[in-house]
VOBA-1610 file (N, C-alpha, C; in pm, whole numbers, padded with zeros to 5 digits, always signed):
BEGIN
Met+03530-01746+00176Met+03605-01627+00224Met+03750-01661+00258Pro+03844-01603+00184Pro+03981-01633+00208Pro+04026-01585+00346Ile+04124-01647+00405Ile+04185-01607+00530Ile+04304-01522+00493Leu+04291-01389+00514Leu+04386-01294+00454Leu+04529-01297+00513Asn+04627-01288+00425Asn+04762-01267+00459Asn+04815-01348+00571Pro+04820-01482+00562Pro+04875-01567+00665Pro+05016-01600+00640Phe+05082-01531+00547Phe+05218-01567+00511Phe+05315-01530+00623Arg+05271-01453+00721Arg+05346-01431+00841Arg+05298-01526+00944Asn+05325-01487+01071Asn+05277-01570+01185Asn+05124-01574+01178Glu+05067-01692+01180Glu+04921-01707+01175Glu+04867-01713+01316Thr+04767-01634+01346Thr+04702-01635+01479Thr+04555-01648+01463Ala+04489-01682+01577Ala+04346-01696+01565Ala+04281-01660+01697Val+04163-01601+01690Val+04077-01590+01809Val+03960-01686+01790Ile+03939-01766+01890Ile+03828-01866+01891Ile+03734-01829+02000Leu+03612-01801+01961Leu+03507-01771+02061Leu+03420-01899+02077Arg+03417-01946+02199Arg+03336-02063+02228Arg+03214-02020+02310Leu+03101-02051+02261Leu+02978-02021+02335Leu+02912-02150+02380Arg+02911-02174+02509Arg+02855-02295+02564Arg+02725-02259+02636Ala+02618-02318+02591Ala+02490-02282+02652Ala+02423-02408+02707Leu+02301-02399+02750Leu+02231-02511+02805Leu+02164-02594+02692Phe+02237-02613+02583Phe+02189-02688+02472Phe+02277-02812+02456Ser+02240-02898+02364Ser+02312-03025+02347Ser+02426-03005+02253Phe+02443-02882+02196Phe+02554-02859+02100Phe+02623-02731+02134Pro+02760-02726+02111Pro+02836-02605+02126Pro+02835-02527+01999Val+02843-02396+02007Val+02864-02308+01895Val+03006-02259+01895Arg+03077-02277+01785Arg+03220-02240+01783Arg+03247-02153+01660Leu+03293-02034+01685Leu+03325-01940+01572Leu+03476-01925+01572Ile+03534-01948+01455Ile+03680-01938+01441Ile+03718-01826+01344Ile+03792-01735+01385Ile+03836-01624+01303Ile+03991-01625+01301Ile+04050-01651+01179Ile+04195-01659+01175Ile+04245-01539+01094Ser+04346-01469+01144Ser+04405-01354+01076Ser+04553-01355+01107Phe+04627-01260+01044Phe+04768-01251+01072Phe+04806-01172+01192Ala+04708-01100+01247Ala+04735-01016+01362Ala+04615-01014+01455Ile+04647-00989+01585Ile+04535-00990+01684Ile+04539-00852+01757Met+04424-00792+01766Met+04414-00664+01840Met+04394-00696+01986Trp+04508-00708+02053Trp+04504-00751+02196Trp+04426-00652+02277Thr+04431-00527+02238Thr+04364-00427+02321Thr+04212-00436+02316Ser+04161-00506+02218Ser+04015-00523+02204Ser+03962-00631+02300Leu+04053-00706+02364Leu+04009-00809+02455Leu+04061-00775+02592Gln+03981-00793+02694Gln+04026-00773+02831Gln+04131-00873+02866Gly+04243-00827+02922Gly+04352-00917+02954Gly+04310-01034+03043Ser+04222-01012+03131Ser+04181-01114+03227Ser+04097-01222+03160Ala+04047-01196+03036Ala+03967-01294+02966Ala+04042-01372+02860Val+04170-01344+02840Val+04246-01405+02732Val+04345-01509+02783Ala+04339-01630+02726Ala+04434-01731+02761Ala+04548-01720+02662Glu+04666-01671+02708Glu+04777-01641+02620Glu+04862-01770+02603Val+04931-01778+02486Val+05030-01885+02465Val+05132-01839+02365Phe+05262-01874+02391Phe+05369-01845+02300Phe+05410-01975+02238Val+05434-01972+02107Val+05476-02095+02032Val+05599-02058+01945Thr+05699-02140+01951Thr+05812-02124+01862Thr+05857-02265+01820Pro+05910-02282+01698Pro+05920-02184+01590Pro+05785-02161+01523Leu+05780-02072+01428Leu+05652-02042+01360Leu+05638-02116+01225Arg+05732-02206+01198Arg+05730-02284+01077Arg+05819-02404+01097Ala+05780-02519+01040Ala+05863-02640+01055Ala+05876-02710+00916Leu+05994-02752+00890Leu+06023-02825+00763Leu+06079-02965+00798Leu+06014-03072+00754Leu+06059-03206+00772Leu+06099-03273+00648Ser+06196-03359+00655Ser+06248-03434+00539Ser+06301-03568+00587Lys+06348-03651+00498Lys+06410-03773+00538Lys+06537-03754+00622Asp+06605-03645+00590Asp+06728-03610+00666Asp+06697-03539+00796Gln+06582-03478+00807Gln+06540-03408+00927Gln+06395-03450+00958Pro+06376-03567+01013Pro+06239-03628+01027Pro+06160-03580+01144Thr+06212-03494+01232Thr+06137-03446+01348Thr+06146-03298+01362Ala+06049-03238+01432Ala+06055-03100+01470Ala+05993-03086+01603Thr+06036-02992+01679Thr+05983-02971+01819Thr+05935-02830+01833Phe+05811-02814+01883Phe+05758-02685+01914Phe+05762-02658+02060Ser+05811-02540+02098Ser+05809-02503+02239Ser+05686-02420+02266Val+05605-02459+02364Val+05480-02397+02399Val+05495-02345+02539Ser+05473-02218+02562Ser+05490-02159+02698Ser+05371-02074+02736Asn+05354-02055+02865Asn+05239-01988+02922Asn+05295-01860+02991Pro+05284-01744+02927Pro+05333-01619+02987Pro+05234-01552+03081Ser+05117-01604+03095Ser+05011-01546+03177Ser+05020-01589+03322Asp+04934-01535+03403Asp+04928-01575+03544Asp+04816-01671+03571Arg+04773-01740+03468Arg+04661-01832+03479Arg+04697-01974+03436Leu+04635-02072+03487Leu+04651-02207+03443Leu+04584-02227+03308Ile+04653-02278+03208Ile+04594-02291+03077Ile+04614-02438+03026Glu+04526-02473+02932Glu+04540-02601+02868Glu+04556-02576+02717Val+04659-02634+02661Val+04694-02615+02519Val+04667-02743+02442Gln+04584-02735+02342Gln+04558-02852+02254Gln+04615-02825+02116Ala+04682-02926+02060Ala+04736-02916+01924Ala+04658-03007+01831Glu+04617-02956+01718Glu+04540-03035+01625Glu+04571-02994+01483Trp+04549-03081+01386Trp+04581-03057+01250Trp+04463-02989+01173Ile+04494-02896+01084Ile+04399-02843+00988Ile+04473-02833+00852Asp+04392-02831+00745Asp+04445-02820+00615Asp+04379-02697+00544Met+04459-02615+00480Met+04415-02502+00403Met+04497-02487+00277Ala+04433-02442+00170Ala+04501-02419+00044Ala+04557-02275+00040Ala+04677-02258-00007Ala+04735-02124-00024Ala+04675-02061-00148Ser+04656-01932-00144Ser+04610-01850-00252Ser+04687-01721-00259Pro+04675-01640-00368Pro+04756-01521-00375Pro+04742-01424-00254Arg+04624-01428-00191Arg+04604-01334-00076Arg+04582-01404+00058Gly+04613-01527+00063Gly+04606-01598+00194Gly+04572-01744+00183Tyr+04498-01793+00275Tyr+04459-01935+00285Tyr+04304-01946+00258Glu+04268-02055+00195Glu+04126-02078+00175Glu+04092-02220+00223Pro+03967-02245+00263Pro+03927-02382+00301Pro+03952-02477+00185Ile+03985-02602+00224Ile+04008-02705+00118Ile+03943-02834+00162His+03887-02906+00060His+03809-03025+00094His+03837-03131-00013Gly+03795-03254+00014Gly+03794-03360-00085Gly+03926-03391-00147Pro+03932-03419-00278Pro+04052-03459-00346Pro+04166-03360-00338Asp+04131-03229-00338Asp+04233-03128-00329Asp+04300-03129-00193Arg+04225-03156-00087Arg+04283-03167+00044Arg+04378-03289+00051Ala+04331-03401-00002Ala+04414-03521+00002Ala+04541-03505-00073Arg+04541-03412-00174Arg+04659-03389-00258Arg+04769-03313-00185Ile+04731-03220-00094Ile+04830-03131-00031Ile+04858-03167+00114Ser+04768-03243+00180Ser+04777-03263+00327Ser+04900-03348+00365Ala+04973-03295+00464Ala+05089-03370+00518Ala+05056-03448+00646Ala+04937-03417+00702Ala+04903-03471+00834Ala+04901-03628+00834Pro+04851-03696+00730Pro+04855-03845+00736Pro+04996-03900+00748Tyr+05096-03827+00716Tyr+05234-03874+00714Tyr+05309-03837+00840Leu+05238-03774+00935Leu+05300-03721+01055Leu+05239-03771+01182Ile+05323-03775+01288Ile+05275-03814+01422Ile+05305-03703+01517Met+05210-03662+01595Met+05226-03552+01689Met+05213-03604+01831Ser+05303-03563+01920Ser+05294-03609+02058Ser+05368-03507+02152Pro+05300-03476+02264Pro+05160-03500+02297Pro+05072-03402+02223Ser+04941-03430+02221Ser+04849-03339+02153Ser+04784-03245+02253Arg+04803-03258+02377Arg+04747-03174+02479Arg+04840-03157+02600Val+04856-03036+02649Val+04941-03010+02766Val+04874-02911+02853Arg+04896-02921+02983Arg+04843-02824+03081Arg+04965-02750+03143Leu+04958-02614+03137Leu+05073-02534+03176Leu+05035-02441+03291Lys+05119-02438+03392Lys+05102-02344+03502Lys+05164-02213+03455Pro+05139-02104+03523Pro+05198-01974+03486Pro+05349-01983+03475Gly+05408-01939+03362Gly+05547-01942+03339Gly+05605-02076+03295Glu+05519-02177+03288Glu+05565-02313+03249Glu+05578-02325+03100Arg+05671-02420+03060Arg+05691-02446+02920Arg+05687-02598+02892Ala+05643-02637+02773Ala+05636-02779+02735Ala+05672-02791+02589Asp+05716-02911+02546Asp+05748-02938+02409Asp+05644-03029+02346Ile+05611-02998+02226Ile+05522-03086+02142Ile+05596-03117+02018Ser+05610-03247+01987Ser+05699-03296+01877Ser+05613-03340+01760Val+05663-03315+01644Val+05601-03372+01515Val+05707-03454+01443Ala+05676-03574+01403Ala+05773-03659+01335Ala+05707-03729+01216Leu+05794-03767+01121Leu+05746-03843+01008Leu+05699-03981+01057Asn+05590-04028+00997Asn+05540-04164+01033Asn+05616-04264+00947Glu+05703-04346+01011Glu+05785-04436+00939Glu+05703-04545+00866Lys+05580-04563+00903Lys+05497-04666+00838Lys+05439-04619+00705Met+05452-04489+00678Met+05389-04429+00557Met+05497-04410+00455Ala+05477-04454+00331Ala+05571-04431+00222Ala+05555-04289+00167Ile+05662-04218+00166Ile+05664-04077+00116Ile+05697-04077-00030Asn+05604-04062-00119Asn+05627-04066-00259Asn+05579-03937-00333Phe+05593-03824-00262Phe+05552-03693-00319Phe+05667-03597-00304Gln+05656-03482-00368Gln+05760-03382-00362Gln+05748-03290-00241Glu+05626-03244-00216Glu+05604-03154-00103Glu+05459-03154-00061Arg+05435-03150+00070Arg+05298-03141+00125Arg+05303-03051+00245Arg+05185-02999+00286Arg+05179-02906+00398Arg+05052-02923+00478Ser+05058-02926+00610Ser+04945-02911+00696Ser+04977-02801+00801His+04882-02770+00880His+04900-02666+00982His+04863-02723+01119Val+04947-02695+01219Val+04915-02730+01356Val+04852-02608+01422Val+04733-02621+01475Val+04669-02516+01550Val+04686-02544+01700Phe+04755-02458+01767Phe+04774-02466+01911Phe+04670-02377+01979Thr+04570-02438+02042Thr+04464-02364+02105Thr+04484-02359+02256Ala+04486-02240+02314Ala+04504-02226+02455Ala+04378-02176+02519Ala+04333-02250+02620Ala+04213-02214+02692Ala+04240-02205+02839Ala+04193-02093+02904Ala+04205-02080+03047Ala+04120-02189+03110Val+04173-02255+03211Val+04104-02364+03278Val+03996-02306+03370Arg+03869-02341+03340Arg+03754-02305+03427Arg+03754-02153+03455Thr+03767-02072+03351Thr+03762-01928+03376Thr+03655-01867+03286Pro+03534-01852+03328Pro+03428-01792+03243Pro+03445-01643+03226Leu+03416-01590+03113Leu+03412-01448+03093Leu+03287-01384+03156Arg+03183-01457+03134Arg+03053-01400+03177Arg+02952-01512+03195Lys+02868-01504+03290Lys+02761-01607+03306Lys+02629-01527+03316Thr+02546-01546+03226Thr+02417-01476+03223Thr+02311-01552+03300Ser+02202-01486+03325Ser+02092-01553+03400Ser+02032-01669+03321Gly+02050-01664+03184Gly+01998-01771+03100Gly+02088-01891+03099Gly+02202-01887+03166Gly+02289-02003+03170Gly+02394-02001+03063Leu+02414-01891+02985Leu+02513-01887+02879Leu+02649-01851+02937Met+02753-01925+02903Met+02886-01897+02950Met+02977-01883+02825Ala+03061-01780+02823Ala+03149-01757+02706Ala+03293-01760+02758Asp+03379-01836+02684Asp+03525-01832+02711Asp+03588-01782+02581Ile+03694-01708+02598Ile+03774-01668+02484Ile+03903-01742+02483Asp+03933-01813+02377Asp+04060-01886+02363Asp+04149-01821+02258Leu+04278-01841+02271Leu+04376-01789+02177Leu+04440-01909+02105Ala+04454-01897+01975Ala+04518-02005+01901Ala+04627-01952+01811Val+04727-02028+01790Val+04839-01995+01698Val+04847-02113+01596Ser+04847-02079+01470Ser+04853-02179+01364Ser+04995-02174+01296Val+05056-02293+01284Val+05192-02297+01233Val+05197-02401+01116Pro+05251-02359+00999Pro+05262-02455+00889Pro+05370-02558+00913Val+05345-02682+00882Val+05441-02792+00885Val+05453-02847+00745Ile+05576-02843+00693Ile+05599-02881+00553Ile+05681-03007+00549Val+05640-03103+00465Val+05720-03225+00442Val+05766-03217+00298Arg+05900-03223+00276Arg+05955-03203+00142Arg+06065-03308+00115Thr+06062-03354-00011Thr+06160-03460-00056Thr+06252-03406-00165Ile+06234-03281-00206Ile+06312-03228-00321Ile+06396-03110-00261Pro+06504-03077-00338Pro+06592-02969-00296Pro+06519-02835-00291Ala+06566-02743-00202Ala+06512-02608-00193Ala+06584-02528-00303Ala+06532-02539-00426Ala+06601-02480-00537Ala+06519-02378-00615Ser+06409-02334-00557Ser+06319-02240-00625Ser+06377-02098-00611Ile+06334-02009-00705Ile+06361-01866-00696Ile+06234-01790-00725Ser+06237-01659-00730Ser+06116-01584-00752Ser+06150-01450-00818Arg+06048-01378-00856Arg+06065-01245-00914Arg+05947-01157-00871Phe+05974-01025-00868Phe+05864-00930-00829Phe+05787-00894-00952Arg+05655-00881-00933Arg+05560-00835-01036Arg+05468-00730-00983Asn+05422-00643-01068Asn+05313-00548-01037Asn+05351-00461-00912Thr+05474-00414-00910Thr+05521-00339-00790Thr+05483-00189-00803His+05425-00136-00697His+05393+00006-00696His+05374+00051-00554Leu+05369+00180-00531Leu+05345+00239-00400Leu+05199+00253-00375Gly+05156+00234-00253Gly+05017+00249-00209Gly+05017+00318-00074Arg+04896+00316-00006Arg+04883+00368+00129Arg+04800+00277+00209Asp+04838+00271+00342Asp+04765+00185+00433Asp+04658+00274+00495Lys+04578+00215+00592Lys+04467+00287+00652Lys+04512+00406+00738Arg+04636+00406+00777Arg+04690+00521+00850Arg+04743+00633+00764Gly+04743+00609+00634Gly+04797+00708+00540Gly+04942+00692+00511Asn+05009+00597+00568Asn+05153+00571+00543Asn+05169+00505+00404Leu+05279+00535+00343Leu+05319+00473+00216Leu+05343+00319+00234Thr+05302+00245+00138Thr+05329+00102+00136Thr+05391+00062+00001Val+05468-00046+00003Val+05508-00110-00120Val+05415-00226-00146Glu+05345-00226-00259Glu+05248-00328-00297Glu+05319-00405-00411Thr+05327-00538-00395Thr+05399-00618-00494Thr+05345-00763-00495Ser+05379-00831-00597Ser+05353-00977-00604Ser+05484-01053-00616Leu+05493-01168-00555Leu+05606-01256-00565Leu+05567-01378-00653Lys+05635-01395-00763Lys+05603-01505-00854Lys+05719-01609-00839Arg+05676-01734-00803Arg+05775-01838-00782Arg+05809-01911-00911Ser+05938-01943-00924Ser+05983-02031-01031Ser+06049-02150-00967Gly+06000-02273-00994Gly+06052-02392-00926Gly+05940-02462-00853Thr+05970-02583-00812Thr+05869-02673-00750Thr+05850-02652-00601Ala+05965-02631-00527Ala+05959-02622-00382Ala+05904-02484-00341Ser+05840-02484-00226Ser+05793-02356-00169Ser+05908-02267-00126Leu+05886-02139-00118Leu+05987-02044-00082Leu+05958-01987+00058Tyr+06063-01938+00125Tyr+06047-01884+00258Tyr+06154-01779+00280Gly+06118-01661+00328Gly+06216-01557+00354Gly+06154-01431+00409Glu+06231-01323+00396Glu+06182-01197+00444Glu+06186-01093+00329Leu+06094-00999+00332Leu+06091-00893+00230Leu+06153-00769+00290Val+06253-00713+00221Val+06324-00596+00266Val+06314-00484+00168Ala+06268-00369+00211Ala+06261-00251+00125Ala+06358-00143+00178Glu+06445-00093+00093Glu+06544+00007+00129Glu+06534+00129+00034Phe+06511+00243+00087Phe+06498+00366+00005Phe+06614+00459+00036Thr+06675+00514-00065Thr+06779+00616-00052Thr+06742+00740-00134Ala+06737+00857-00067Ala+06702+00979-00141Ala+06810+01016-00238Ser+06776+01086-00345Ser+06870+01130-00447Ser+06984+01215-00388Asp+06954+01297-00293Asp+07056+01382-00224Asp+07126+01309-00112Asp+07089+01181-00093Asp+07150+01097+00010Asp+07132+01147+00152Lys+07035+01238+00171Lys+07010+01299+00306Lys+06911+01213+00385Ser+06834+01128+00320Ser+06735+01050+00398Ser+06730+00910+00349Arg+06710+00811+00444Arg+06702+00671+00411Arg+06579+00614+00486Val+06515+00523+00427Val+06403+00456+00489Val+06413+00306+00460Ser+06395+00223+00561Ser+06394+00082+00541Ser+06281+00018+00617Ala+06234-00095+00564Ala+06126-00173+00629Ala+06145-00317+00598Arg+06097-00405+00691Arg+06114-00546+00670Arg+05980-00618+00704Leu+05960-00730+00637Leu+05844-00819+00664Leu+05898-00959+00660Asp+05905-01024+00775Asp+05962-01161+00778Asp+05852-01268+00768Asn+05898-01393+00758Asn+05808-01506+00755Asn+05719-01501+00631Val+05773-01467+00517Val+05697-01457+00392Val+05718-01586+00312Ser+05607-01659+00286Ser+05611-01787+00220Ser+05538-01779+00087Val+05596-01842-00021Val+05523-01870-00143Val+05513-02020-00145His+05394-02069-00108His+05379-02215-00089His+05370-02284-00230Phe+05395-02415-00223Phe+05398-02495-00345Phe+05263-02500-00420Asp+05154-02479-00348Asp+05023-02488-00411Asp+04968-02358-00464Thr+05055-02255-00465Thr+05025-02131-00536Thr+05156-02072-00586Asp+05164-02031-00712Asp+05290-01983-00764Asp+05310-01833-00749Glu+05214-01767-00685Glu+05225-01621-00673Glu+05144-01575-00552Ile+05201-01474-00477Ile+05127-01416-00368Ile+05139-01266-00375Asp+05042-01197-00314Asp+05042-01053-00305Asp+05094-01011-00163Val+05179-00916-00161Val+05244-00872-00034Val+05235-00720-00022Ser+05207-00671+00097Ser+05200-00533+00124Ser+05298-00500+00241Leu+05384-00408+00224Leu+05489-00371+00321Leu+05482-00226+00349Ser+05448-00189+00479Ser+05434-00050+00516Ser+05571+00011+00538Leu+05591+00132+00481Leu+05722+00203+00499Leu+05718+00293+00621Gly+05605+00315+00682Gly+05600+00391+00808Gly+05616+00545+00787Val+05617+00591+00666Val+05623+00734+00639Val+05510+00771+00545Val+05479+00905+00549Val+05366+00958+00469Val+05415+00998+00333Gln+05540+01039+00322Gln+05587+01094+00196Gln+05740+01059+00178Leu+05783+01041+00052Leu+05924+01022+00018Leu+05970+01127-00076Pro+06094+01171-00067Pro+06148+01258-00165Pro+06190+01176-00287Ala+06244+01239-00393Ala+06297+01166-00509Ala+06411+01074-00460Gly+06417+00959-00520Gly+06525+00864-00478Gly+06506+00730-00546Asn+06569+00631-00489Asn+06568+00498-00544Asn+06527+00392-00436Met+06442+00302-00473Met+06392+00198-00384Met+06447+00066-00435Val+06501-00016-00341Val+06549-00148-00369Val+06465-00249-00287Leu+06400-00337-00354Leu+06316-00438-00290Leu+06383-00574-00306Thr+06403-00640-00185Thr+06473-00771-00192Thr+06394-00875-00118Tyr+06385-00994-00167Tyr+06326-01112-00104Tyr+06447-01198-00059Val+06480-01198+00069Val+06594-01266+00122Val+06554-01397+00186Gly+06618-01502+00152Gly+06584-01636+00202Gly+06609-01650+00352Gln+06522-01729+00418Gln+06543-01768+00557Gln+06532-01917+00571Ser+06570-01973+00685Ser+06564-02113+00710Ser+06647-02190+00607Glu+06586-02285+00532Glu+06666-02359+00430Glu+06718-02273+00315Tyr+06661-02155+00303Tyr+06709-02061+00198Tyr+06793-01951+00261Gln+06847-01969+00377Gln+06914-01869+00453Gln+07023-01795+00372Gly+07012-01665+00362Gly+07112-01582+00300Gly+07103-01572+00150Arg+07018-01646+00091Arg+07009-01645-00060Arg+06915-01531-00102Ile+06954-01461-00209Ile+06867-01359-00267Ile+06771-01426-00360Leu+06645-01431-00321Leu+06543-01502-00399Leu+06478-01409-00503Ala+06483-01281-00484Ala+06437-01188-00584Ala+06485-01047-00547Arg+06503-00965-00649Arg+06547-00829-00622Arg+06493-00736-00734Lys+06453-00617-00691Lys+06401-00519-00788Lys+06436-00379-00744Ser+06478-00293-00834Ser+06513-00156-00806Ser+06429-00064-00895Phe+06380+00041-00837Phe+06301+00135-00920Phe+06312+00277-00858Ala+06293+00376-00946Ala+06309+00514-00906Ala+06177+00565-00843Ile+06195+00657-00749Ile+06076+00722-00688Ile+06084+00872-00728Ala+05977+00919-00784Ala+05972+01059-00831Ala+05944+01148-00710Ala+05989+01273-00716Ala+05961+01370-00612Ala+05809+01395-00604Pro+05755+01422-00486Pro+05610+01453-00477Pro+05579+01581-00545Pro+05460+01599-00600Pro+05430+01726-00671Pro+05428+01844-00573Glu+05473+01954-00624Glu+05468+02078-00537Glu+05329+02128-00523Lys+05299+02174-00401Lys+05163+02226-00374Lys+05160+02377-00405
//
C-alpha cells in the first residue's frame, strides 16, 4: 500500500496499544495531512519541526532540526531513521538491495536521538555526514521520523488493563548529494478535475529530466478572458526524488467554476533551486456550458 502524496510535509499518527502481554502492538499511519479535530486535544502530544527537508553535501556537511513543544504537556521526542522508495503517487516500503541502494542513513550521524521538552521548550537535533564513510554515489535519501509522546499520559485505561497512548510524528527527508542541482522538468497529462468538496483542481504530472532530485512549489495562475477575475493557488514542498522520474500532483483551486480564460502552471524552484523556473505550461480554459 503506497503512502499517498508525501511530497509535501510528511506527518504521521502512531497508535500504540500497550496491554498486559509480552509484546506491544504498534500501528503506523503516515499521510500528508492530519485531521486534528478527529483527536481530542488532551490526548495528542504535539511537536513542531523545522525545516521540513535537509540537503547535505561535502560543502554543507551538517543540518540542524529545531524541535519545539507548543503544548502544555511534558513530551519526549525520539528521532529515528526510516527508508522509503518514492513512487509517482507517494512513498512505498523498501527492503533488501533496493533499500541499500538509496539509503543515506549509513552515511549520517544523528545527535541527540532523544530529547525531553517542557511546555514551550525547544531543542536542536543535528545530522552530519559520517567522515569515516566514503561517499561514492550521486544522491541518496533517508527520512528522519520525529515521534513525540506525552510522558505518562494515558488516553484510557480499561478494566482489562489495556492502555492506549496517541503519539504524533513528523517525517522529514534528508538528502545526501554529490552532483550539481542541474535537473529540470516538464508537465504531462495536465487537466482539470474536482476534489471531494466539489472544487476545481489542476491534475498534472511532473516529469524530471536530469539525475538530481527536484524541489520547489507548484503555482497555478488563472486570468479570465475579460480580465475581470483571477484565481491563484500554490502547493509548496513538492519534490521529484531521484528514485522516481515522475510524480502525480493535485492542486485545489478553491473555486467551483471558472469562466473562459488562460491558466499558467509553473513549477518554481526552492532551496538549492531557489528562483529557477523548473517547468511551465499554459493552456486555455473554455467557458462552462450554458444551462
